[in-house]
N, C-alpha and C positions, 0 to 999 in steps of 0.2 A: 559757384566755386567747387562745391563738393561733387557736383555732377561731372565737372571737367576732370577732377582728380580721379574719379571712378572710371571714366572713359580712358584716361591715360594709363591707369593701373591695369585695366582690362586689356588694353592694346599691348602693353609690355608683357603681360602674362601670356597672351595668345602668341606673341612672336617667339617667346621662349618655347612654347609647344611646337611651333613650326620648325624652329632650329633643331630641336631634339628629334623631331620626326625625320628631318633630312639626315641628321647624323646617324640615326638608326638604319637608314637605307645603306649608307656607306659602310657602317659597321657590319651589317649583315652580309654584304657583298664580300668584304674583306674576310669575315669569318668563314663563309662558304668556300672562298678561294684558297684559304689556308689549308683546307683539307686536301687540296690537289698537290701540295708540295711534296708529299711522300713519294709520288711517282714522277710528277712533271717538274720537280725542282722548285727551289725558292723563287718566288716571283714568276713562276711558269717557265723557267729556263732549266732544262734538263741537263744533268751531267751523265746520263746513262743512255740506255736504248729507248726509253720512253720518249716520245716526241715532246719538244718544247711547245708551249701553247701561248706564250707571251707574244703580243703583237699580231696575233691572227685576227682576222675580221670577226666582229661579233656575230655576223650572219653565219660564217663557217662554224664557229664554236657552237652556236645554237642548233644548227642543223645536225651537227655531229652528235651532240648530246641527245637530241630527240631521236636520232637514228639508233643510237646505242640503246636508249630506253625502250624503243619499240621492237628491237631485235633486227631491224633492217641492216644495221652495221654490227658485225659480230666482234665480241671481245669478252673474254671470261670475266675480267674485272670491271671494265667500264659499263657493261650491260647492267650489272648489279648496282653499281654506284649511281648511274644515271636514272634508274627507276625510282630512286629515293628523292629526286628533286622535283619540285613543282615548276610550272612554267615561269613563275616569277623568279624562282631560284636560278633557273637556267639563264634567264635574261640578265640577272645581276652578275652571275659568273661570267657570262659572255662579254658584258660591258667592261667588267673589271679587267679581264685579261687582254681585251682588245686595246686598252689604253696603256698597257705596259710596254716598255722597249723590248724589242725582240732579242736583244743580247745584253749581257751584263756590261756595265760601263767599264772601260779599261782604266787601269791605274798606271801612273807614271812610275818608273823605277826610282825616280828621285823622291817619290812620296813614301817609299818603304825605308824604314830605318832599322829593321830587324830587332825591334824592341828596345833600342837605345838611341840616344842622340849622339851626333858627331861633333 
């Protein structure tokens, strides 16, 4: 009986580690991707001249980041930024943005109440 409990407790403890490890991967991708918002907009949707990156293929994002880092693709800002990312970071960022919608969800005019109810 004691051995069964020990095995059960060990299994639960290990599953907690696995869940936290998986959450750490998601958290890291989100954290890394948040740094892109200053130029590429919230959730990768730009409101300015910088291109939107949400919804682009992960392959395109990865290649672009590696090309910026190597100097093959020129940009004053992105070359410096891309050099700071590891291959794992680039993969995480690429996967994160590739899964986002390429444009912001539209809201209905009826959803807007201008701060008060009618």
